[in-house]
C-alpha positions in Angstrom: 31.4 -38.0 -4.4 28.1 -39.5 -3.3 24.9 -38.0 -5.0 21.5 -38.1 -3.5 18.1 -37.9 -5.3 15.1 -36.7 -3.4 11.8 -38.4 -4.3 8.7 -36.7 -3.0 6.3 -39.5 -4.1 6.7 -41.7 -0.9 5.7 -38.6 1.2 2.8 -37.9 -1.1 1.7 -41.6 -1.1 1.8 -41.5 2.7 -0.5 -38.5 2.7 -2.9 -40.2 0.2 -3.0 -43.4 2.3 -3.5 -41.4 5.5 -6.6 -39.9 3.8 -7.8 -43.3 2.8 -7.2 -42.7 -0.9 -6.2 -45.5 -3.2 -4.6 -44.6 -6.6 -5.3 -47.1 -9.4 -1.9 -47.7 -11.1 -3.3 -48.4 -14.6 -5.6 -45.5 -15.2 -4.4 -42.9 -17.7 -5.4 -39.8 -15.7 -3.6 -36.4 -15.4 -4.5 -33.0 -14.1 -4.5 -30.2 -16.7 -1.8 -27.6 -16.9 -2.8 -24.2 -15.5 -1.3 -21.1 -17.1 -1.1 -17.8 -15.1 0.4 -14.3 -15.5 1.3 -13.8 -11.9 4.8 -12.6 -12.9 3.5 -10.5 -15.8 4.3 -13.2 -18.3 2.7 -16.4 -19.2 3.9 -19.4 -17.2 2.7 -22.7 -15.9 1.4 -22.4 -12.4 3.8 -25.1 -11.3 6.8 -23.1 -12.6 5.9 -19.9 -10.7 7.8 -19.5 -7.4 4.9 -17.6 -5.9 1.9 -18.7 -3.7 -0.9 -18.2 -6.2 -4.4 -19.7 -6.6 -5.9 -19.7 -10.1 -9.6 -20.3 -10.8 -10.6 -21.0 -14.4 -13.9 -20.5 -16.2 -15.2 -24.0 -15.5 -14.3 -23.8 -11.8 -15.9 -20.4 -11.5 -19.2 -21.9 -12.9 -19.1 -25.1 -10.9 -18.4 -23.1 -7.7 -21.2 -20.7 -8.4 -18.8 -17.8 -8.3 -20.9 -14.7 -9.0 -18.5 -12.0 -7.7 -15.1 -11.7 -6.2 -16.2 -12.5 -2.6 -17.0 -16.1 -3.7 -13.3 -16.6 -4.3 -12.5 -16.3 -0.6 -13.2 -20.0 0.2 -11.0 -21.2 -2.7 -7.8 -19.4 -1.5 -6.2 -20.1 1.9 -5.5 -17.2 4.3 -7.7 -14.9 2.2 -10.6 -12.6 3.2 -12.7 -11.1 0.5 -16.0 -9.7 1.8 -18.6 -7.1 1.1 -17.9 -4.1 3.3 -20.5 -2.3 5.4 -23.2 -0.1 3.9 -23.2 -1.2 0.2 -23.1 -4.3 -2.0 -20.1 -3.3 -4.0 -17.4 -2.0 -1.5 -14.7 -4.6 -0.9 -12.9 -5.5 2.3 -9.8 -7.5 1.3 -7.1 -9.1 3.5 -4.5 -11.6 2.6 -2.2 -13.2 5.3 -3.4 -10.6 7.8 -2.8 -7.5 5.8 -5.4 -5.3 4.1 -7.6 -2.3 4.7 -11.1 -2.3 6.2 -11.8 1.5 6.2 -13.1 2.5 2.7 -12.8 6.2 3.4 -11.4 8.3 0.6 -7.7 9.1 1.2 -6.9 5.7 2.6 -5.2 3.0 0.5 -6.1 -0.6 0.2 -3.6 -3.3 1.2 -4.6 -5.8 -1.4 -4.3 -4.7 -5.0 -7.2 -5.4 -7.4 -6.4 -5.6 -11.1 -8.5 -6.1 -14.3 -6.2 -7.0 -17.2 -3.3 -5.4 -15.4 -5.2 -2.1 -14.8 -5.0 -1.2 -11.1 -8.4 -0.5 -9.3 -7.4 2.1 -6.7 -10.6 2.4 -4.6 -12.6 -0.3 -2.8 -15.9 1.2 -3.9 -17.1 -0.8 -6.8 -14.4 -3.4 -6.4 -16.9 -6.2 -5.6 -17.0 -6.9 -9.3 -19.4 -9.5 -10.7 -17.9 -12.3 -12.9 -18.6 -11.2 -16.4 -16.9 -13.0 -19.4 -13.8 -13.8 -17.3 -11.2 -16.4 -18.3 -9.8 -16.8 -14.8 -9.1 -15.1 -11.5 -5.7 -15.2 -9.9 -5.0 -14.6 -6.2 -1.4 -13.8 -5.4 -0.5 -14.1 -1.7 2.2 -12.2 0.0 3.7 -8.8 -0.8 4.0 -8.1 -4.5 6.0 -4.9 -4.2 8.4 -5.4 -7.1 6.1 -6.3 -10.0 2.9 -4.7 -8.7 4.1 -1.8 -6.6 2.6 0.0 -3.6 -0.7 -1.1 -2.0 -0.1 -4.8 -2.8 1.5 -5.3 0.6 -0.8 -8.2 1.4 -1.2 -9.5 -2.1 -3.1 -9.0 -5.3 -6.2 -10.3 -7.0 -6.3 -10.3 -10.8 -9.2 -10.6 -13.2 -8.1 -11.9 -16.6 -10.6 -11.5 -19.4 -10.7 -13.5 -22.7 -8.9 -12.5 -25.8 -10.8 -12.6 -29.0 -10.0 -14.6 -32.1 -11.5 -15.4 -35.6 -14.2 -17.6 -34.1 -17.5 -15.8 -33.5 -19.0 -16.6 -30.1 -22.2 -15.4 -28.5 -23.2 -16.6 -25.0 -26.5 -15.9 -23.4 -26.6 -16.7 -19.6 -29.2 -16.4 -16.9 -30.0 -17.4 -13.4 -33.2 -17.7 -11.3 -33.0 -18.3 -7.6 -33.9 -17.6 -4.0 -35.1 -14.2 -3.0 -36.4 -13.6 -6.6 -32.9 -13.7 -8.1 -33.0 -12.8 -11.8 -29.7 -12.5 -13.6 -29.2 -12.0 -17.3 -25.9 -11.9 -19.2 -25.1 -11.5 -22.9 -21.5 -11.7 -24.0 -19.8 -12.3 -27.4 -17.2 -11.4 -29.9 -16.7 -11.6 -33.7 -14.2 -10.6 -36.4 -15.5 -7.6 -38.2 -12.6 -7.2 -40.6 -9.2 -8.9 -41.3 -7.3 -8.6 -38.0 -10.1 -6.5 -36.3 -12.4 -8.0 -33.6 -15.3 -6.5 -31.6 -16.8 -7.9 -28.4 -18.6 -7.0 -25.3 -20.9 -8.1 -22.5 -23.9 -6.7 -20.7 -25.4 -8.0 -17.5 -28.2 -7.3 -15.1 -28.1 -8.7 -11.6 -31.4 -8.4 -9.6 -32.4 -9.9 -6.3 -34.8 -9.1 -3.5 -33.5 -8.5 0.0 -32.6 -11.1 2.6 -34.3 -8.8 5.1 -36.2 -5.6 5.3 -36.5 -2.3 7.1 -39.3 -3.1 9.5 -40.4 0.5 9.6 -41.0 0.7 5.8 -40.8 -2.8 4.4 -38.0 -1.7 2.1 -35.5 -4.4 1.1 -32.3 -5.0 3.0 -29.4 -6.9 1.3 -31.0 -6.7 -2.1 -29.2 -6.4 -5.4 -29.8 -4.1 -8.4 -26.7 -3.9 -10.6 -26.3 -3.2 -14.3 -22.8 -3.8 -15.9 -21.5 -3.5 -19.4 -18.2 -3.8 -21.2 -17.1 -3.3 -24.8 -13.8 -3.9 -26.5 -12.1 -3.9 -29.9 -8.9 -5.7 -30.6 -6.6 -5.1 -33.6 -3.7 -7.2 -35.1 -2.6 -4.8 -37.8 0.6 -6.9 -38.2 1.9 -10.3 -37.0 3.9 -8.5 -34.3 1.4 -5.9 -33.0 -1.7 -6.5 -30.9 -4.0 -3.6 -29.6 -7.0 -3.7 -27.3 -9.3 -0.8 -26.6 -11.8 -1.4 -23.8 -14.5 0.5 -21.8 -16.7 -0.6 -19.0 -19.4 0.8 -16.7 -21.2 -0.5 -13.7 -24.2 1.0 -11.8 -25.2 -0.4 -8.5 -28.6 0.9 -7.3 -29.1 -1.6 -4.5 -30.6 -0.3 -1.3 -28.2 1.0 1.4 -27.3 -1.8 3.8 -28.0 -0.9 7.4 -26.8 -3.0 10.3 -28.6 -5.3 12.7 -28.6 -3.9 16.2 -27.1 -6.5 18.4 -27.8 -4.8 21.8 -30.5 -2.8 23.4 -30.3 0.8 22.3 -30.2 3.9 24.5 -33.9 3.5 25.3 -33.6 -0.3 25.9 -35.6 -1.2 22.7 -35.5 -4.9 22.0 -33.4 -6.3 19.1 -35.1 -7.6 16.0 -35.8 -11.3 15.1 -33.8 -11.5 11.9 -30.2 -10.5 11.5 -31.0 -9.2 8.0 -33.6 -6.7 9.3 -33.1 -3.2 10.5 -35.2 -0.3 11.8 -33.2 2.5 10.3 -34.7 6.0 9.9 -32.5 6.7 6.9 -35.0 6.0 4.1 -32.8 7.0 1.2 -31.3 5.6 -2.0 -27.8 4.3 -2.4 -25.8 4.6 -5.7 -22.4 3.4 -6.7 -21.2 4.1 -10.3 -17.9 3.1 -11.7 -16.5 3.3 -15.2 -13.3 3.1 -17.1 -11.4 3.1 -20.3 -8.1 1.3 -21.3 -5.8 1.0 -24.2 -3.4 -1.9 -24.2 -0.8 -2.5 -26.9 1.9 -5.2 -27.4 4.7 -5.0 -30.0 6.9 -8.0 -30.6 10.1 -6.1 -31.3 12.0 -9.3 -31.9 11.9 -13.0 -31.1 13.0 -12.2 -27.6 11.8 -8.7 -26.9 8.2 -7.4 -26.3 7.2 -3.8 -25.6 3.8 -3.4 -23.9 1.8 -0.2 -23.0 -1.2 0.0 -20.7 -3.1 3.3 -20.6 -6.1 3.6 -18.4 -8.6 6.0 -16.9 -11.2 5.2 -14.3 -13.7 7.1 -12.2 -16.3 6.4 -9.6 -19.0 8.1 -7.7 -20.8 6.9 -4.6 -23.8 8.3 -2.7 -24.7 6.4 0.4 -26.5 6.5 3.8 -24.9 4.8 6.8 -27.0 4.3 9.9 -24.5 3.4 12.6 -27.2 3.2 15.3 -29.7 1.3 13.2 -32.7 2.6 15.1 -35.6 4.9 14.2 -33.8 8.1 15.4 -30.8 10.0 14.1 -28.6 8.9 17.0 -25.6 8.3 14.7 -26.5 8.7 11.1 -24.0 9.4 8.3 -25.1 10.5 4.8 -22.0 10.6 2.5 -20.7 10.9 -1.0 -17.4 10.0 -2.6 -15.9 10.8 -5.9 -12.6 9.5 -7.4 -10.7 9.3 -10.7 -7.4 7.9 -11.7 -5.2 8.0 -14.8 -2.5 5.3 -15.1 0.2 4.6 -17.6 2.5 1.6 -17.6 5.3 0.7 -20.1 6.7 -2.8 -19.9 9.8 -4.2 -21.7 10.0 -7.9 -21.5 13.0 -9.9 -22.7 13.2 -13.7 -23.0 16.6 -15.3 -23.4 17.9 -18.9 -23.6 18.5 -19.2 -19.9 17.2 -15.8 -18.5 14.3 -13.4 -18.8 13.6 -9.9 -17.7 10.3 -8.1 -16.9 10.8 -4.4 -16.5 8.8 -1.3 -16.7 7.8 2.3 -15.7 4.5 3.1 -14.0 2.7 6.4 -13.4 -0.4 7.0 -11.4 -2.4 10.3 -11.0 -5.5 10.1 -8.9 -7.9 12.2 -7.0 -10.4 11.3 -4.3 -12.9 13.6 -2.7 -15.9 13.3 -0.4 -18.0 14.6 2.4 -20.2 13.2 5.1 -22.2 14.3 8.1 -21.9 12.6 11.5 -25.4 13.3 12.7 -25.4 12.8 16.5 -29.1 13.4 17.2 -29.0 12.2 20.8 -27.0 15.4 21.6 -28.5 17.5 18.8 -25.1 17.9 17.1 -23.8 17.3 13.6 -20.1 17.1 12.6 -19.4 17.7 9.0 -16.3 16.2 7.4 -15.1 17.1 3.9 -11.9 17.0 2.0 -9.8 15.7 -0.9 -6.5 14.1 -1.6 -4.6 14.1 -4.8 -1.9 11.5 -5.4 0.9 11.3 -7.9 3.1 8.2 -8.0 5.9 7.2 -10.3 7.9 4.0 -10.2 10.4 1.9 -12.1 10.8 -1.8 -11.7 12.8 -4.8 -13.0 12.5 -8.5 -12.2 15.3 -10.7 -13.6 15.2 -14.5 -13.6 18.5 -16.4 -14.4 19.0 -20.1 -14.8 22.5 -20.1 -13.5 22.9 -23.9 -13.4 20.9 -26.8 -14.6 17.6 -26.9 -12.7 18.6 -23.8 -10.6 17.0 -20.4 -11.0 17.8 -17.1 -9.3 15.4 -14.2 -9.4 16.4 -10.6 -8.5 13.9 -7.7 -8.5 13.5 -4.2 -7.3 11.1 -1.3 -7.6 11.6 2.3 -6.7 8.5 4.3 -6.0 8.1 8.1 -5.4 4.7 9.0 -4.0 3.3 12.5 -3.4 0.0 13.5 -1.8 -1.8 16.9 -1.5 -4.7 17.0 1.0 -7.3 19.3 2.1 -9.3 18.4 5.3 -12.2 20.2 6.9 -14.3 19.3 10.0 -16.8 21.5 11.8 -19.5 21.3 14.4 -23.2 22.3 13.7 -26.0 22.6 16.1 -28.9 20.5 15.0 -29.3 17.5 12.7 -27.9 17.6 9.1 -25.6 20.3 7.9 -26.7 22.6 5.0 -24.7 20.2 2.7 -27.1 17.3 3.3 -30.2 18.9 4.9 -32.1 19.4 1.6 -32.3 15.7 0.9 -32.0 14.0 4.3 -33.9 16.5 6.5 -36.6 17.7 4.2 -39.0 20.2 5.7 -36.7 20.8 8.7 -34.2 23.6 9.1 -30.6 22.8 8.5 -28.2 22.6 11.5 -26.5 25.9 12.4 -22.7 26.3 12.2 -20.9 26.4 15.6 -17.2 26.1 15.2 -14.4 24.7 13.0 -12.4 21.8 14.3 -10.1 21.1 11.3 -9.3 23.2 8.3 -5.9 22.7 6.7 -4.0 21.9 3.5 -0.8 19.9 3.5 1.3 17.7 1.3 3.9 15.1 1.8 6.0 12.7 -0.2 7.5 9.3 0.4 9.9 7.2 -1.6 10.6 3.5 -1.2 12.7 0.8 -2.7 11.1 -2.7 -2.5 13.6 -5.5 -3.4 13.0 -9.1 -4.1 15.4 -12.1 -4.1 14.4 -15.7 -4.8 15.9 -19.0 -5.7 14.2 -22.1 -6.9 15.4 -25.6 -7.7 13.8 -28.2 -10.0 14.4 -31.3 -8.0 13.0 -33.4 -10.8 10.4 -33.1 -13.5 7.7 -33.4 -10.8 9.0 -31.2 -8.0 10.2 -27.6 -7.6 11.2 -26.0 -4.3 11.7 -22.3 -3.8 12.7 -19.7 -1.3 12.0 -15.9 -1.5 12.6 -12.7 0.2 10.1 -10.0 -0.8 9.0 -6.6 0.4 6.1 -4.2 0.0 4.7 -1.0 1.3 1.4 0.9 1.6 1.5 4.6 1.0 1.2 7.2 3.8 -1.5 9.9 3.8 -3.8 12.2 5.7 -6.8 11.3 7.8 -9.9 12.8 6.2 -11.7 12.5 9.6 -8.8 14.1 11.5 -9.9 16.3 14.4 -7.2 19.0 14.8 -8.8 20.4 17.9 -8.3 17.3 19.9 -5.3 15.9 18.0 -3.2 18.8 16.5 -0.7 16.3 15.0 -3.3 15.1 12.5 -2.2 17.8 10.1 1.1 16.0 9.7 -0.5 12.9 8.3 0.6 9.4 8.8 3.6 7.4 7.4 3.6 4.4 5.0 3.5 0.9 6.4 6.0 -1.8 5.2 6.3 -5.5 5.3 9.3 -7.8 4.8 8.4 -11.4 4.0 10.3 -14.7 3.8 8.7 -17.6 2.1 9.6 -21.2 1.3 7.5 -23.3 -0.9 7.1 -26.4 -3.0 5.2 -27.0 -6.3 4.7 -30.6 -7.2 2.9 -32.8 -9.8 3.1 -36.4 -8.6 1.9 -39.8 -9.6 2.1 -39.0 -13.3 0.4 -35.7 -12.8 -2.5 -37.1 -10.8 -1.7 -35.3 -7.5 -0.9 -31.6 -7.5 0.5 -30.6 -4.1 1.6 -27.0 -3.6 2.6 -25.7 -0.2 4.2 -22.5 1.3 5.5 -21.5 4.7 5.9 -17.8 5.3 7.1 -15.3 8.0 6.5 -11.6 7.8 7.6 -8.5 9.8 4.9 -5.9 9.4 5.9 -2.4 10.7 4.3 1.1 11.0 0.8 -0.3 10.6 -1.8 2.2 9.9 -4.6 1.7 12.4 -7.7 3.9 12.6 -8.9 4.7 16.1 -12.3 6.5 16.6 -14.0 7.5 19.8 -16.5 9.9 21.2 -15.0 13.0 22.7 -15.9 14.5 26.1 -17.7 17.3 24.3 -20.1 14.8 22.7 -18.6 14.6 19.2 -16.3 12.0 17.8 -12.6 12.1 17.0 -10.5 10.0 14.6 -6.8 9.2 14.5 -4.7 7.1 12.1 -1.8 5.7 14.0 1.4 4.1 12.8 0.7 1.9 15.7 3.7 -0.4 15.8 4.9 -3.8 14.7 3.5 -7.2 14.2 4.7 -10.7 13.3 2.8 -12.9 10.9 3.8 -16.5 10.2 2.0 -19.4 8.8 1.6 -22.2 6.2 -0.6 -22.8 3.2 -1.5 -26.0 1.4 -3.3 -26.5 -1.9 -3.9 -30.0 -3.2 -5.8 -31.5 -6.2 -6.0 -35.3 -6.6 -7.4 -37.1 -9.6 -8.7 -40.1 -7.6 -10.3 -41.8 -10.6 -10.9 -40.8 -14.2 -14.2 -39.0 -13.1 -13.5 -38.0 -9.5 -11.3 -35.1 -8.5 -10.7 -33.9 -4.9 -9.5 -30.4 -4.0 -8.3 -29.2 -0.7 -6.9 -25.9 0.7 -5.6 -25.3 4.2 -4.3 -22.0 5.6 -2.9 -21.3 9.0 -1.8 -17.8 10.1 -0.2 -17.1 13.5 -0.4 -13.4 14.1 0.9 -11.3 17.0 1.3 -7.6 17.7 4.8 -7.1 18.9 4.1 -3.4 19.6 0.9 -1.4 19.5 1.3 2.2 20.8 -2.0 3.9 21.7 -2.0 7.1 23.8 1.7 6.6 24.4 1.1 3.1 25.9 2.0 -0.3 24.4 -1.3 -2.2 24.4 -0.1 -5.0 22.1 -1.2 -7.7 24.6 -4.8 -6.6 24.2 -4.9 -6.5 20.4 -5.1 -9.0 17.6 -5.1 -8.8 13.8 -8.4 -8.0 12.2 -10.2 -10.1 9.6 -7.7 -12.9 9.9 -8.9 -16.2 11.2 -6.0 -18.4 12.3 -7.3 -21.3 10.2 -9.1 -21.4 6.8 -9.8 -24.7 5.1 -11.8 -26.0 2.1 -12.5 -29.6 1.0 -14.2 -30.2 -2.3 -15.1 -33.2 -4.4 -15.7 -32.9 -8.2 -17.4 -35.9 -9.7 -18.2 -36.2 -13.5 -20.9 -38.5 -14.6 -20.5 -39.2 -18.3 -23.3 -40.1 -20.7 -23.1 -42.2 -23.8 -24.1 -39.2 -25.9 -21.0 -37.3 -24.7 -22.9 -35.1 -22.3 -21.6 -34.8 -18.7 -23.1 -34.0 -15.3 -20.6 -32.6 -12.7 -21.4 -32.7 -9.0 -19.4 -30.3 -6.8 -20.0 -30.5 -3.0 -17.8 -28.1 -0.9 -17.1 -27.6 2.8 -15.3 -24.4 3.7 -14.2 -23.5 7.3 -13.1 -20.2 8.9 -11.9 -20.1 12.5 -12.9 -17.4 15.0 -12.5 -13.9 13.4 -11.9 -10.6 15.1 -13.5 -7.8 13.1 -11.2 -5.0 14.5 -7.9 -5.1 16.4 -9.8 -4.8 19.7 -11.9 -7.7 20.8 -15.6 -6.9 21.0 -19.2 -8.3 20.8 -19.1 -8.1 16.9 -16.4 -10.7 16.6 -17.4 -13.9 14.8 -17.1 -17.5 16.1 -15.8 -20.3 13.9 -18.2 -21.5 11.2 -18.4 -24.0 8.3 -20.4 -23.5 5.1 -21.7 -26.2 2.9 -22.2 -25.5 -0.8 -23.1 -27.8 -3.6 -23.7 -27.6 -7.3 -24.7 -29.9 -10.2 -23.7 -28.7 -13.6 -24.8 -30.4 -16.9 -22.7 -29.9 -20.0 -24.4 -30.8 -23.4 -22.6 -33.3 -25.7 -21.8 -30.5 -28.2 -20.7 -28.1 -25.3 -23.2 -25.5 -26.6 -25.1 -25.2 -23.4 -24.7 -25.8 -19.7 -27.2 -25.8 -16.9 -26.2 -25.6 -13.2 -28.1 -25.9 -9.9 -26.1 -24.1 -7.2 -26.8 -24.2 -3.5 -24.9 -22.0 -1.1 -24.8 -22.1 2.7 -27.2 -25.0 2.5 -27.2 -25.4 6.3 -28.3 -21.7 6.6 -25.4 -20.8 8.8 -25.6 -17.3 10.4 -22.3 -15.5 10.4 -21.1 -11.9 10.6 -18.6 -10.4 8.1 -18.5 -6.8 9.5 -19.9 -4.6 12.2 -19.6 -1.4 14.3 -19.0 -1.1 18.1 -18.8 2.4 19.5 -18.1 1.8 23.1 -21.0 -0.5 23.5 -23.5 2.4 22.9 -24.0 1.4 19.2 -23.3 -2.3 18.4 -24.4 -3.4 14.9 -23.6 -6.4 12.7 -23.6 -7.1 9.0 -24.0 -10.7 7.8 -23.1 -13.1 5.1 -25.8 -14.5 2.8 -28.3 -17.1 4.1 -29.1 -20.3 2.3 -29.7 -19.6 -1.4 -30.4 -21.9 -4.4 -30.2 -20.8 -8.0 -30.7 -22.4 -11.4 -28.3 -20.9 -13.9 -27.4 -21.7 -17.5 -25.8 -20.5 -20.6 -26.1 -21.2 -24.3 -23.3 -20.7 -26.8 -24.6 -19.7 -30.2 
């Protein structure tokens, strides 16, 4: 019998030579091992058969990562952007799957987690980086280990664990647009086996633009965030953490830049960050939470873990769809939500197998109301409602080394979801209903009730089994290949904007959407761990997609419908590479390609798939970064970090429109100085140094109101921290 041995190094050498890279043979250089918890247990990144990007504390600093949206450029086929209207509402898409509409009652498609606690709502999900050990981005459906609403993937914040060492870190930043950030974080041992820690931060910045009517800031930042925690190790086998956090965002409401002449042919403004909104009101987003995490080492091979958490949020905002000095289409709104979650994990580690299993319970409530003030026809439509969700699931993920160098993974999760909804919509003659008139229409009479369009209560439940099958083979000590079949789903629900008068079927709600994904990948550390080359190719069938369609009605109001529009196909490739070119020079590269196509898109009983495309999903994303360390004789270091990131043409919604964004490239660069004793660091960070103008969101209502929201202009900040 003839045996064959595959050696990936010639291929990798060819790639390196094609890029003009020479590798000195004598240098003792190696990339560091990266540990992740993508599969809910600690593993080396190179042993995890999942497409995952991990960004550690040093990389976060050197890339100037201030909040989750800065991670977008570091992960292929990933969109993480600030949504319309506020500074802290997240729009997240991975591999073409996500959720742009932040309305209460809708579910996200990318799960956000803080220390394994699920963050159910996008409001407040643009979290600032505060005492973080690393951020992990998991691409592809994570339906077995993470459950519903991770149909596109998951983003995990992992905070630091405490130890006997007392640490206090004072950080700050001064930068463009009067940026003034201050952070204080630390932890200490207060008794034998008892640790206390916390962090508090203030993030302040003037606006990139202004409301030209009042001079009030646009795109400013006013955020206060705090977290405290206690950890206990009462015995060698028990670890407990109690944590609480709160964030208050009082930044100004973010109104759009009007891209076209309005109904009176008024000219557009000079700066894309300016507006002329008549909604001169405050914006507030408050989120807070509490968690209790406990781990008990039952034996050398068995660990029981419990995660109990409660979170709540409250948002008050003003959205000016028309962005002119009239209430043509103004929307004052408020949202409230709360959630209680409980997860029990039982993890077993054997000689040639391991098991991650658990039970998960979610009980959440989301409520809200808004006025759609249509001043050009002297009509207001009030929308209000609530949805209560209860979800229970059981899961298991088993990994078995059935032969030398071969592993088989089998997983499954069964989820039972139930929702109870109340939806109300009514017409009022005039501007601002009695619910909002007192604040937004001071001195003027409230609008007068005309008629009810929607008033119903309904409930529904769904159950889903999401299996996973995977196999991986350790070709040699440097190379692992894998193939997986995985599934996921996003919960069904009820349209809080539903207009039963024009669409009676809205009372029946909409169904879940599902995805089936096939992935093949490679994880490799080559040339004595000098080149890390990870790649994945994927294909996904995405069915029963929930698509929100809104339009003005013949009577002058607007109607909304959430359609399970049809099917799409998503396929693509991802490449992540890190190369230690010399002892002091590291090169990083990412490349993502996503080929998306609607196979079926039913709207009004007609298949319009040929006229639609996936939203927030450029077909190509790429990043090229150099990291050069200049050592000093004293032991200090200066690290230079220039970065180019590219995003191809992006369609903001499924239907092409004027608000879509052309391809663009951003150039960022930082220089970070580390003292010889590692007690202090100083970093000069420049972002978007070529001052590229690019849209990240927008509205287009039939060409009548076309507004855009834009990414940050060129900014430069000097930041530093001191470790006491």
